[in-house]
C-alpha positions in Angstrom: 0.0 0.0 0.0 1.3 3.5 -0.9 2.3 5.6 2.1 0.4 8.7 2.9 1.8 11.7 1.0 2.8 15.1 2.4 -0.2 16.6 0.5 -2.5 14.1 2.2 -1.1 15.1 5.6 -1.9 18.8 4.8 -5.5 17.8 4.2 -5.7 16.3 7.6 -4.9 19.5 9.4 -7.8 21.6 10.8 -8.2 24.5 8.3 -7.9 27.2 10.9 -4.6 25.7 12.1 -3.2 25.4 8.6 -3.7 29.1 8.1 -2.8 30.2 11.6 -0.2 33.0 12.0 1.9 31.9 15.0 2.6 34.4 17.8 5.9 36.2 17.1 8.0 36.6 20.3 10.8 39.1 20.8 13.4 36.3 21.1 11.9 34.6 18.0 12.2 37.8 15.9 15.7 38.7 16.8 18.2 36.3 15.2 21.6 38.0 15.7 23.8 38.9 18.6 23.6 42.0 20.7 25.2 43.3 23.9 22.2 45.2 25.1 18.7 43.7 25.0 16.0 46.2 25.2 13.4 44.4 23.0 11.4 42.0 25.3 10.6 44.1 28.4 12.7 41.8 30.5 14.5 42.7 33.8 18.1 43.8 33.1 19.3 42.4 36.4 21.2 39.3 35.6 20.3 36.4 38.0 20.8 33.6 35.5 17.2 33.4 34.4 16.0 37.0 33.9 15.9 36.5 30.1 13.2 34.7 28.1 14.3 31.2 27.0 15.2 30.4 23.4 11.7 29.8 21.9 12.6 26.7 19.8 14.9 25.0 22.2 17.5 25.0 19.5 20.4 23.7 21.5 18.4 20.8 22.7 17.3 20.0 19.2 20.8 20.1 18.0 22.0 17.8 20.7 19.1 15.3 20.0 19.8 15.6 16.3 23.4 14.4 16.9 22.4 11.6 19.2 19.5 10.4 17.1 21.0 11.1 13.6 18.1 13.2 12.4 17.6 16.7 11.0 17.0 19.2 13.8 14.2 20.7 11.8 12.3 17.4 12.2 12.3 17.7 16.0 9.8 19.5 18.2 10.4 19.9 21.9 7.4 19.8 24.2 6.8 20.4 27.9 6.7 16.7 28.5 5.1 14.3 26.0 1.7 15.4 27.5 2.0 18.7 25.7 2.7 16.9 22.4 -0.2 14.6 22.8 -2.5 17.5 23.3 -1.1 19.6 20.5 -1.3 16.7 18.0 -5.0 16.2 18.9 -5.7 19.9 18.5 -3.9 20.1 15.1 -5.7 17.2 13.4 -9.1 16.8 15.2 -12.0 19.1 14.4 -13.9 19.4 17.7 -17.2 17.5 17.7 -16.5 15.9 14.4 -13.4 13.7 14.4 -12.2 10.6 16.2 -9.0 9.1 17.6 -8.2 5.4 18.0 -6.2 3.8 20.8 -5.4 0.3 22.2 -6.1 0.0 25.9 -4.5 -0.7 28.3 -2.2 2.1 27.3 -1.1 5.6 28.2 -4.1 7.5 29.6 -3.4 10.9 28.2 -4.6 9.9 24.7 -8.1 9.6 26.1 -7.8 12.7 28.2 -6.6 14.8 25.3 -9.4 13.5 23.1 -11.9 14.6 25.8 -10.4 18.0 26.2 -10.5 18.6 22.5 -14.0 17.2 22.0 -12.8 14.3 19.8 -14.4 10.9 19.9 -12.2 8.3 21.6 -12.4 4.8 20.1 -10.9 2.0 22.2 -9.9 -1.3 20.7 -8.6 -3.4 23.5 -5.3 -5.3 23.1 -5.6 -9.0 23.2 -5.0 -10.9 26.5 -1.3 -11.2 25.6 -1.3 -7.5 24.8 -0.7 -7.9 21.1 -2.7 -5.9 18.6 -6.0 -7.2 17.2 -5.3 -6.0 13.7 -8.5 -6.9 12.0 -10.7 -5.4 14.7 -8.5 -2.3 14.8 -8.8 -1.7 11.1 -12.6 -2.1 11.2 -12.8 0.5 13.9 -11.6 3.5 11.9 -13.4 5.5 9.2 -13.2 8.9 7.5 -13.5 10.7 10.8 -10.5 8.9 12.3 -7.6 11.4 12.4 -5.1 9.9 14.9 -4.1 6.3 15.7 -2.1 6.1 19.0 0.4 3.3 19.2 2.5 2.8 22.3 5.6 0.6 21.8 7.0 -0.5 24.2 3.5 -0.4 25.7 2.6 1.1 29.1 1.5 -0.6 31.3 2.1 -4.1 29.7 5.9 -3.5 28.9 5.8 -5.4 25.6 7.2 -4.3 22.3 4.7 -4.3 19.4 5.6 -6.4 16.3 7.5 -4.2 13.8 5.7 -5.6 10.8 2.3 -5.0 12.4 3.2 -1.4 13.3 4.5 -0.8 9.8 1.3 -2.2 8.3 -0.8 0.1 10.5 1.2 3.2 9.6 0.8 2.5 5.9 -2.9 1.6 6.1 -4.3 4.1 8.6 -6.0 7.0 6.8 -4.8 9.7 9.2 -1.8 10.4 11.5 -0.1 7.6 13.4 1.6 8.6 16.6 4.1 6.0 17.8 4.8 6.6 21.5 8.4 5.4 22.2 8.7 6.7 25.7 10.5 3.5 26.8 12.6 3.1 23.7 15.9 3.8 25.5 15.5 0.3 27.1 15.4 -1.3 23.6 16.9 1.3 21.2 17.3 -1.1 18.3 13.5 -1.4 18.0 12.9 2.3 17.3 11.2 3.4 14.1 13.1 6.7 14.2 15.7 5.7 11.5 12.8 5.1 9.2 10.9 8.3 9.9 11.2 9.7 6.4 9.5 6.6 4.9 6.2 7.6 6.5 4.9 11.2 6.0 1.9 10.5 8.4 4.1 9.2 11.2 5.0 11.1 14.4 7.3 9.5 16.9 7.3 10.7 20.5 10.1 10.1 23.0 11.0 11.6 26.4 13.7 12.3 28.9 11.5 11.0 31.7 12.3 7.3 31.5 15.8 6.1 30.4 17.3 9.6 30.9 15.9 9.7 34.4 14.6 13.2 34.2 10.8 13.0 34.8 10.9 16.1 36.9 12.3 18.2 34.1 9.2 17.7 31.9 10.7 17.4 28.4 9.5 15.4 25.5 10.3 15.3 21.8 8.3 14.7 18.7 10.0 13.5 15.5 8.2 14.0 12.2 8.3 15.6 8.8 9.3 19.2 8.6 5.7 20.1 7.7 4.2 18.4 10.9 6.9 20.0 13.0 6.0 23.4 11.5 2.4 22.8 12.6 3.5 21.9 16.1 5.5 25.0 16.4 2.6 27.1 15.1 0.3 26.3 18.0 2.8 26.0 20.9 3.0 28.6 23.7 5.7 31.2 22.9 8.2 29.9 25.5 7.0 26.4 26.3 10.4 25.1 27.6 11.8 27.3 30.4 15.4 28.3 30.9 15.9 25.9 33.8 14.6 22.9 31.9 16.6 23.7 28.8 19.8 24.0 30.9 19.4 20.8 32.9 18.3 18.8 29.8 21.2 20.0 27.7 23.7 19.1 30.4 22.2 15.5 30.5 22.2 15.1 26.8 25.9 15.9 26.7 26.5 12.7 28.8 24.6 9.9 27.0 27.0 7.3 28.5 25.5 8.1 31.9 22.0 7.3 30.6 23.2 4.1 29.0 24.9 2.9 32.2 21.8 3.6 34.3 19.6 1.9 31.8 21.8 -1.2 32.0 21.4 -1.3 35.7 17.6 -1.0 35.5 17.4 -3.7 32.9 19.5 -5.9 35.2 17.2 -5.2 38.1 14.1 -5.8 36.1 15.5 -9.2 35.1 16.2 -9.9 38.7 12.6 -9.2 39.7 11.5 -11.5 36.8 13.5 -14.3 38.3 12.5 -13.7 41.9 8.8 -12.9 41.8 7.6 -16.3 40.4 8.9 -17.9 43.5 6.0 -16.4 45.5 2.9 -18.6 45.4 0.6 -15.6 45.2 2.2 -14.5 41.9 0.1 -15.8 39.0 1.9 -14.5 35.9 4.6 -12.0 34.9 4.1 -10.5 31.5 7.2 -10.2 29.3 8.7 -6.7 29.4 11.5 -4.9 27.6 11.2 -1.8 29.8 12.1 -0.7 33.3 8.9 -2.2 34.8 6.9 -5.4 35.0 3.2 -6.0 34.8 2.5 -8.8 37.4 -0.8 -10.6 37.8 -1.4 -11.8 41.4 -3.9 -14.1 42.9 -5.2 -11.2 44.9 -3.7 -7.9 43.8 -5.6 -5.7 46.3 -4.1 -7.7 49.2 -0.6 -7.4 47.8 -1.1 -3.7 47.1 -2.3 -2.9 50.7 0.5 -5.0 52.2 3.2 -3.2 50.2 1.7 0.2 51.2 1.9 -0.9 54.9 5.6 -1.5 54.3 6.1 1.9 52.7 6.2 0.7 49.1 3.9 2.0 46.5 3.3 0.3 43.1 0.7 1.1 40.4 -2.6 -0.8 40.6 -3.7 -1.6 37.0 -6.6 -3.9 37.8 -9.2 -1.5 36.3 -7.5 -1.8 32.9 -8.7 -4.2 30.1 -7.2 -7.6 30.4 -5.3 -6.5 33.5 -7.4 -7.8 36.3 -5.4 -8.5 39.5 -2.4 -6.8 37.9 0.1 -4.5 39.5 2.8 -2.5 37.6 6.1 -2.6 39.5 8.9 -0.3 38.5 12.4 -1.6 38.9 14.1 0.6 41.5 17.6 0.8 42.9 19.0 -2.6 44.0 18.4 -1.8 47.7 14.8 -0.7 46.9 14.1 -3.9 45.1 15.6 -5.8 48.0 13.0 -4.1 50.3 10.2 -5.0 47.9 11.2 -8.7 47.9 11.7 -8.7 51.6 8.2 -7.3 52.1 6.7 -9.9 49.8 8.4 -12.7 51.7 6.4 -11.9 54.8 3.0 -11.6 53.1 
């Protein structure tokens, strides 16, 4: 099947967004160098953050471009992936008319963003092994379906979606496919980013929250065609990434070896939990994971959850999610934290 063309992608954008004139900030208009800045009504007293931040997070984009081997003009920086999820929904979904499709159990912000933007949310549950029900999924979309949300590795199940299935869906979906790769740093060889130019309708989102260990910074990235990135820039707030975030994120990106070392530790700890947890009789099943967490089905998840809380340990209860009854999501912590988890379970 022929991939969606750039022209087709333009036709998916809401008409008012396509013709929108973005806000022009003082820092965006001035491109040169100057010793005295009297253009933006800022305070002149230098305290390290008295000036507005660079509006396009250029230094961060350049750093990511080098790490990811991609054109910096194909990168959009968001205030966490949450901002990107909302902006993509706003760009492509006409309120009260269009729909989005997702595969629960998955990241909850897809549904929240649809609700905020008055788009219909169509849920096609993953199969019991958390694989994609391709035929059912394809029958769920129609001419109103503007966005397909795919999460791989998936949260909360931890599994990687089959690459050939993902490619087929990107090529066959009539709208925009957003591939959420928040956990891709734990399995970088599976990323679709090297193939981004093959698919004009594909947006890949990644984050510094997981493998990079910077959830508190709130910085996410979207990788897409230059046209889609232009649309994302058109509707963003003028200074969506503050000075402090840009500085801390840039410092981390200059040390990718630190991230890789920590990812290796977390993978090792996840594998340790995979070995130890089945020894407990109240553990019913551990779902395969390529991330820094495990989805574990217990005989009685509520009992385990309460017991861990009583021991000062909090995990995520996923029992309300489709095909996740009696399941808890357990993040791999530091070795000593995982020791405490296992010790607490031994006295349950």
